[in-house]
C-alpha positions as CSV (number, residue, x, y, z in Angstrom):
1,M,116.8,67.6,7.3
2,A,115.3,64.4,8.8
3,R,111.5,64.2,8.9
4,I,110.1,64.2,12.4
5,F,108.4,60.8,13.1
6,T,104.7,61.0,13.8
7,P,103.3,58.3,16.2
8,Q,101.9,55.5,14.1
9,I,99.5,52.6,14.4
10,I,99.1,49.6,12.1
11,T,95.7,49.1,10.5
12,S,94.4,46.6,7.9
13,N,91.2,45.1,6.7
14,H,89.8,41.8,7.9
15,L,90.2,39.4,5.1
16,I,86.7,38.0,5.2
17,E,84.5,40.7,6.6
18,G,86.4,43.8,5.3
19,D,86.2,45.6,8.7
20,S,89.0,47.9,9.7
21,I,91.2,46.2,12.2
22,Y,94.1,47.4,14.3
23,L,97.2,45.7,15.6
24,T,97.4,45.5,19.4
25,A,100.4,45.4,21.7
26,T,100.0,41.6,22.0
27,G,100.2,41.1,18.2
28,S,96.5,40.3,17.9
29,W,94.0,42.4,15.9
30,S,91.0,44.4,17.2
31,R,88.2,46.2,15.5
32,Q,88.6,49.1,18.1
33,A,91.1,51.8,17.1
34,A,91.6,52.5,20.8
35,D,93.2,49.1,21.2
36,A,95.9,49.8,18.7
37,V,99.5,49.8,19.9
38,L,101.0,53.3,19.5
39,M,104.5,53.2,18.0
40,E,106.7,56.3,18.6
41,N,109.8,55.0,16.9
42,A,110.2,54.7,13.1
43,D,112.4,51.6,13.2
44,I,110.1,49.7,15.6
45,A,107.1,50.7,13.5
46,A,108.7,49.3,10.3
47,L,109.7,46.1,12.0
48,T,106.3,45.7,13.5
49,L,104.6,46.2,10.2
50,T,106.8,43.6,8.6
51,A,105.8,41.1,11.3
52,A,102.2,42.0,10.9
53,N,102.3,41.3,7.2
54,L,103.6,37.8,8.0
55,Q,100.2,37.1,9.7
56,T,98.5,35.8,6.6
57,G,95.0,34.5,6.3
58,L,93.4,37.1,8.6
59,H,93.9,40.5,7.1
60,V,94.9,42.2,3.9
61,G,96.7,45.5,3.2
62,A,98.3,46.3,6.5
63,Y,99.9,49.7,6.6
64,L,101.2,52.4,9.1
65,A,98.9,55.2,9.7
66,D,99.3,58.5,11.6
67,A,97.7,57.9,15.0
68,T,95.8,61.2,14.8
69,H,94.9,61.1,11.1
70,F,91.3,61.9,10.3
71,R,91.1,59.4,7.5
72,E,91.5,56.5,10.0
73,A,88.6,57.7,12.1
74,F,86.5,58.2,9.1
75,R,87.3,54.8,7.5
76,A,86.6,53.0,10.7
77,V,82.9,53.8,10.5
78,G,82.5,52.8,6.9
79,P,80.7,54.4,4.0
80,S,79.0,57.7,4.8
81,N,76.5,58.0,2.0
82,Y,73.8,56.0,3.8
83,F,73.2,53.6,6.7
84,H,73.4,50.0,5.8
85,G,74.8,46.7,7.1
86,K,76.5,47.2,10.4
87,Q,75.7,50.9,10.5
88,A,71.9,50.3,10.2
89,G,71.7,49.1,13.8
């Protein structure tokens, strides 16, 4: 039986700063998960991920993530053990 496709977004990490970034509908990257393009077709998601990985020099480790997955929301705010860096403000 075929697996039901779950809507996906593409996420990565900024190459220099390490922040979570998300691919937008225009092909640019945003630090806001709400800006991410939502893909509801497995073939389009795979092709878009391939294109995203061709954008070298800005990000590292792009991958497809379930749009409603808790891990993405948690990872976007960074380490949870204490406030430091961007979280201290």
